[in-house]
N, C-alpha and C positions, 0 to 999 in steps of 0.2 A: 114174322119170319126169323128163324134162328140163324145166327152168323157165327162161324168158328172164330175164336179169338186166341191170341197168345200174349202173355205178359211181356213187358220190356225185358225183364230178367231172363225169361225163357228165350226170347229172341236173341239176347246177347250170348247166351250159352250156345244156341244153335249156330250163330256166327262163329264162335270160338272153336267149335268142333270142325269147322272147315266145310268144304262142299259148296255147291252152288245154292245161293239163296237169292231169289228174284224178288225185289221190293219195288212196288209202284207207289209213288207219292201223288195223291190226288188233289193237292192244294194248288192255288194259283201260281204262275211262274214267279211272281214277285215274292210270295211267301216262301216258295222253294229256295229262291236265291238267298233269302235271309238266313235260313238254317235248314239243313236236311241231313238225314242219315247218309253216310258216305257212299253206300252202294245203291241208294234210291235213284229211280228214274222218274222224271216228272211227266205225268199224264193227267192234266186237270180234269176234275170230275165232270165238268160240262162238256168235255171233249172225249170222254171215255166211251170206247166202243169195245165191249167185251169180246165179241166175235173176232174183230180184227186183231186185237191184242193177243188172244189165244192162238190164232192162226200164225202170227208172227213169231211165236215161241218155237217154231220148227220142231214139232214132235214132243216138246217138253210140257204139253198141256196137261199131262197127268201128274206132273210135279206140282207141289204147293206153290201158290202165288200169294205173296204177302202184300197187304195193302196198308198204307199209313196216311195220316193227315196230321193236323196240328194236335188234336186232342181225342180223336176217335170217332166223332159223329159223321163226318164226310166219308171216312174210311168204311164205316158200317154201311152207309148208303151205296158206296161203290161195290162192296161185297154183295149187297142185295141185288144190284144190277147184274153181277156175274151169275148169281144163283138163278135169277129169272131167265137168263140166257142159257141155262143148262150146265154151268160150270160150278161145281160144288167144292172144289179143292182150293178155295180162296180163304185166306185167314187175315182177319183184321188185327193190327197191332194195337192193343189196349193203351189208351192214354196218348197215343200218337207220338209225334216227334218230341214234344215237350217231355214226356215221360221217359222216352228212350235216352235223351240227353242227360236227364237226372240219373238214369240207371247206368250210365257210363258207356252206352253204345256210341261208337265213333260217329261224330257229326262234322259237317262242313259248315262254317259260318261265313256269311257274306254281308252284303249291304243291308242295313236295318230298314224296315218298312212298317207302316201302320197296318196292323192285322185287319183282315176282312171283317171279323166280328166287331172290332172297334169302329170301323168305317160304317157298318150298319147302325150301330148305336148313335154315332154322330149324325148320320143322315136322317134316321127316324126321329131323333130328338129335335133336329132342326126343322123338319117338316111339321111336327106337332106344334112347335113354338110359332112358326110362321102362320099356320092355320089359326091358332088362337089369336095372334096379334091382328091378322087380317079380319077375322071374325069380329073382333072387338072394335076395330077402327074403320073398316071399309064396309063389310056386309056380313050379317050373321051366317050366311050360307058357307062362308069360308071355314067355318067350324067343321064342315064335312071333310076337309083335308085331314084334320086331326083324327076324325072318326075312321077315315079310310086307312090311315097308317096304323091306328089301334087295331082295326080288324085284321090287317095284314100281319101284325105281330102275333095276334091270337092264332091265326091260321098257321103261321110259322111254328109256333109252340106246339100246336096239336099235331101237325104233320111232320115236324122236324125238317121242313123244306122252306128255305127262305128265298122268296122271289127277289127281294131287295139285294140280298147277298149275291145271288146269281147275276143280277144286273150289274152290281158294283164290280164283280169279278171280271167282267168284260170291259170295264173302263180302261182307257189308255194308261193311267197311272198304275194299274195292276197288271200290265203286260211288260215284258222285257222288250228292249229295242229290237232285238233279233232273237229268233228262237234258237234253241240248241245250246252249244257250249258258251256262246257269248253271254247268255243270260246268267249262267252260273258264275262266270268270271267277273261280272260287274260288281 
């Protein structure tokens, strides 16, 4: 499925020309709190409802909707959700928030957090190590834990959908204490 994209430099030029630019950031609230483009609104990918979001735009559903994440992958997934729902005027910001910050797009910086990608690597590595240790010391069947995690990583690589990442995104440490403005202010 083809997704429309815009480079960070083009996005910066678009912003400088003025006018209304609606930007949805699909990262977790904690990732959003750490750094986000100043005009972005946070709607996490796992909570994204294209129909409800477009309806809430009050007639502006024909205007382009820009989608951003950390590096572009989740943004592309969000755009695909919109296209499947029948909304084709969605544009993924290439390279995500990281590339925008490098390109000089205004960003808001907040409290530092461990990225979701890094959390997945820590969790997957820990589960593989635990499976090997338990397989070696307790019972060989525990090697299955490592095999299961390996299969999950292969699946994530093929489908570009990470079940462990989606699970970790819902953990309490990846949520803000209260939704809305309190999250951005922390």
